[in-house]
N, C-alpha and C positions, 0 to 999 in steps of 0.2 A: 342650173336646171335651164336650160332652154326653150324658148318662146316657142309657140307651135300654132298656126293660124289652124283657126277652126273650121273644117272643111264640112260641116252640115251644110247643104244646098238649098235649105227653104231657112238658111243664116244669116246668109249673108248679107242681108242689108244691115245688120248689126255688126258689122265690121267697119260701116262706112258712116254710122248715123250714130250722132251724139247720143251717150248714154242718159243722161240727166238724172244722172243716179245721188251729184250732191251730197259726197260722203263726207266733204270737208264740213258741211252743216252742222254733224255731229260734234267736231272741233268747239271747246269753249274756249273762246280768244282770251277769255276775263284769267284764265287758271292757264296760261303761257307766263313765257318769263318776259317781261312789258319792257323788251331790247327793241328796237330799231331795226337790227337782221332778221329777228326772228318774225316780228308781226310783218316786215315785207314780203318773208317766205311766205305766210297766210295768205300775203293780197295777190302774190303772184300768182300762185297757185290757186287761189281763188278764180282769178281771171283765164288761167288758163286749162281749170277742171273741163270746162264742154269738151277740146279736142287729145284729151289725155287720159281722161276717165278710162278708157278703151283702149284697147291695139290695134291698129285698123291699118287694112295696106293700101286704104283711098282715101289719103288726106285731105281733108277739103276746107281746112281752116284758114281763115285771112295769115293769120302768124305763119310763115313757116316752119316746119317740121324742125329743121336745122335749128331755128332760133328757140322756138319750146322748148327744144333738148337742151341751149346752151342754158335757157333762165332756168330749166328746174335741175339741171346740173349748179350753178351755182347755189340757188338755194340751199341744195339738200348740202351742201358741203356748207354755209353758214348754220345748219340744224345742226348737223354732225357737232362742230364745233361748241355748238350753245349747250349740246347733251353732257358733253366732257365740263362744262363747268355744273350744272344742275341735272348728275344724273338719276334724280331721285323725281324727277319732275315729268308723272303720266301721262299729261297734255302735250308733252313735249314731243314725249317718245310718237306719242298715236298722228301727233302732225307730222313727223320726220318719215315712218312710217308711210304714210299715206302719200308724200312729195318721192319716195325711195319709187312707190307703186307706180305713179305716173311718167316717175322718169327711165323705170322697167317699159314702161308700154309704149316710151321712143326709143326702146333701143339700148339704154343707157348701162354700160359693162358694169357686173357687179351689189347692180341693185338693188335684187331678190334676194342676196342675204341679209342688207342690209332692214327690208321689210320684214323677214322673218325675225331677225336678232333682236328688233327694234319693240316687235308686239311681245317678245318672250319677255324681255324685260319690265313691258306695261303691266302686264300679264300679272307678275308680281304682285307690281306693288297695287295692283285694284283689282284681286279674284274674281271681283262680284261682280265687275264692269262688261258688256257684255261686246263692249268696241274690240277689244283684241282678236277675239273668235271671228267675231261680223267680219273685220277687217282683212284678215290673215282667210276665211273663205272665199271675201270678196277677188282676193289674189290667184287661191288654187282655183277656182273656177276658171279664170282665163288660162290655166296652164295644162301638162297632159292630167294633174293629180284632181282632178276637175270633182270626179265623185269623191271625194276628201273634203273639197270643197261644197259641196252641198250639202254630205253630211253632216258638215259643221252648221251651216243656215237651218240644218232639222234642229239640231241637237239643241240652238237657243231658242227656235217656234217650242220646241216639247216644256222647255221649261221655263216659259214667260206668257203672259196672260197675250195674246196677240195684239192687244188694244197700249199695251204697253210701249209695242214696240214702231222707230218712228219708220216716217213712210220710207227716207234713203234706206230703208232696211229691207223694206218689203220692197221694194224695185230692185237691190242687187239680188234679193231670195227669187224673185222671177225668172231675172235674166239666167242665173244661175239652174232653175227648175228648168225654162225650156232646154236649155243646151245638154245639162245631163239628165234631158227624157224623163223625168217625170210630170205630164204638164195636167194633171189633175191640180198636184201641190199649185203649179204654177196660177191654176183657176182659182183655184180659192185664196192664192196668196195676191191676186188681181180684185177678187169681190170682198177683201180686208182693205186694198188702198179705195175701194169705191166707199165702204163704211168709215172711213180714216177722214171723208171727203176731199181726196187727193184731187187736185187738178188736174182732169184728165189729160191725153197726150196722143200723138200720132204712137210713139214708142208703146206704151201700151196699149193700143187698140191690135199692134201687130200682133203683139206679147198672144192677145184673145185670142187673134187670128190662127195663130201658129198652135197652142195649145186644142184648139174643139177641132182640129183638121185631126190631131194626132188619134183622134177615137173617127172611127165609122159606126152609124146604126146597123142594127140588125133588119136583114129584110128578110120577109119572109117566103120572096118569091125568087128568091136566089139558093143555088146547090153551094153547100158546106162542106170541105175536107176539116176534120180534126183537126188540123195543124192553123186554119183559121181562125179555129177558139180555143186552142189547147196551147200551152209551150210549158218548156218543164226544163228543170238548171238539177245537176246533184249538188248537196251540201252533205259532205261524207259519206257517212252510211247511208243515207234516205234520196231519193229523190221526191224534188218539190213537182206538181204542176198546178199548173194556173188557167182556170177558167174566166175572166172579168166581164164576158157578156153574160155568164151566169152567177157572178159574184160569187167565187170561192176558190180555196186555195187548198191544196190537201197537199198530206205527206205519207210515204208510201216505203217500207224498206225497200233496199237495192234488191234480196232475195224474190220480193214478190213479183208474181209472172203478171203483169196486162197483157189481162182477154181482149179484153176492149177500150179502147177511149174514141168516143164519137160527139160528133155535133149534129145533130140531122135532127129536119121540121123541129127546132126551136129546141131540142130538150140535148142537154150536157150529158152522158151516160159514163161511167167508167165503171171497169169490172177489173177486179182483181182475185188471184187464188193466192192464199198463202199456205204455210206448210212448206214440207209436209211433216206430219205428227200421226205417232204411232198410234194405231184405234188398236179395236180387238183383233180383227184378222186385216192384216197389212199395213197401210197408210193411208190418209189423205187429206187431200187441203180443202180449206174451207175458202169457202167467194165470198167477200164483198160486194157489196154491190154501192154506188150513187145516181141519182138520178135527179136531175135539176131541172125545171121550167116556167115560164108563166103559167097562169091559172085558164084555164081553156074558159072561153066565155061563159061568164053565168057562172063559174066551177068557186063551190067557197073551200075554203082549208078543210074543212069536214069532209067534202064531197072527195077533194083527190084521198084522204084518209080511207074514208070508205074503199075507195077502188082500190086499193091494195091490201085492205084486211078483211073483206067479203069473202072470200073462199075459205078460210081460217077460223079457226075458234082464238084469234088470239085474247090477252090478258094483259091488261097493264102492268110494267113491270118499272123499279127506280131508273132513271137513264142512268150510266156507266158515268157521261160526260153528256156534255149540250154545250152546242156553239153559240147560241143564241141567250137570250133572256128563258124561254119556257121550249120546251121538246115535250112532245107525244112519244113514250117508249112501248114497245107491246112484244110479245112473246107467245108462242104456239109451240104445242107438241104433234108429232106427225108420228104416230105409234107403227115400229118396225120400217121406217121408210129409208131404212139404211140397214139395213138386215143384210149381215151378221153383226152390224158398227153401232145398233141402234137404233132411236128415233132421230125423226129430224128434229132441227130446232131453230126454228125460224126464228132471228130479232129485227125487230123495225124501227126503226127512229125517225120521227117524222119533225119537220119545223118547215117554220115563214121567215122573211125578212123582208120590208121594207127595202125601195132605195133611199140612199145616204144621197146627203146635198150633191155630194162630187165624187160620182162612182169612178170606181178606179182607185182613189188615193189610197185603201190600207194598201193596195199591192204593188204599187210603185218602189222602186230603191234606185237608187242615184248609178245613171251608168256611163262610162265613156267610150270612144270609139275604138274599135278593136287596133290591135297593132298585128304590123304581117307578121307572120311567124319568123324567129328569129333573129328579128330587127327592130327596132325601138322607133321607126316611124308610123304616125298616127296614118291609118287607111280611110279613105270617102266615109261617111257613114251616115248616109239615110236615113231614121228612126224608121219603123214599120209601123202602119196603122193601127189598133186592138181596137177591136171590136168591143163597142159600149156596153156596159151593164144593160138588162134589159129594164127599162122602167115599172115603179112600181114593184107590189111582191112578189117573189118569186119562192117555190114552193119544193122541197129539199124531203129526198125520201135517203137514208143509207137501210141498206136491208144486210146482213151476215146468213148465211145458208150454212149449216153445221149438223155434223148428226152428233147424237144426245156420247160417243165412247169420247169424241175431242171439246167437248163444250167448252172444258177450263182453256187448251191454247188457244180456241180459236176466239175465248170472249177477250182474253188479251190482244188481241190482235185489232178486236173491232174499237178497244176501245183506246187503244194507241192512235187509231181513227181516229174515231172523234173527236179525241183531245187536242188533234194538233190539226183539226179542220178551220179553217178560216172562212166567215164569209159577211159581204156587206150588205 
């Protein structure tokens, strides 16, 4: 695997600034073979760590890069020889992996495989230890597989109380989150570091500044196009639509027609038609509508509910699904509205959601820079800004408009839509 330079324009400083990650602090000296060569290799790596724990094209350390390369190559040779003598010492394998990683960062050939192999062996010996996955994820975040590295950090976070994870872990996690374009995760990690009383430094301040700048506040005086708020991606036979500003992500079948998808006057609106379904006379297409917005000045949730239910005799029904803790579901009958295909049968679902502590977190997934079609060449990638979720509560309405003759089929689409809706 070949190293590639991270081309994010906003992250140029990361390639020139010591990362202060101190991964070797996670190595337990007393568990290593207490031989002079192993302990000397650890001491040597600790001295070189500020210069070699990241790749840089702007070498700025007092020791020359050639001398650092020579030291790490020699130390790695001693450690690999020690591994042959004591192959079941997990601590030694972890140290070997870290020294090989630092050697990789100064372009020593063959060291990537040494890192991976050492960590695989250590993981077999200590399956409950987070360090093999942590160290591997940190390495991958500095390669073309940075999305896999970020996924590794997320997996550790998911399975451990954040307070139990060390400061060095969260520093690595934050750097990877910034590079893989999951800035809300970076903000949360930085908050964890503060709560762990980690000593502040300029690098963390820079990370915070970058993460904050990835989001843009909604400007009520600006005209927005749909593409400013909505983005989509195909997932198998479905299409996923996300509007972070309205705190929602939805899933639609590919064969549904998108009649409208808008962000106008602070309102997220999407209208789908589904079907066609065989009705009494011909075929019909049910309509699904989703609307999301902030409360108007002085508007309660009850006011919002009444605004969309006052013109018909709606009656309460049991929600088929609810994306939050509580939903209000109602249905009405409009006699002969679809004559000769039966009555109109509108179903409305109402709910609200307050803003989370770290808006955008739910919808982020690790990314990597795009590859030019037909090549393995990484392209310059500048993360686009995302409209930040509205502060405070957001009110939501989902409406199904259908005829009674196809209501059963329409309700299946309605249930799928609601069950796959995510809000934050």
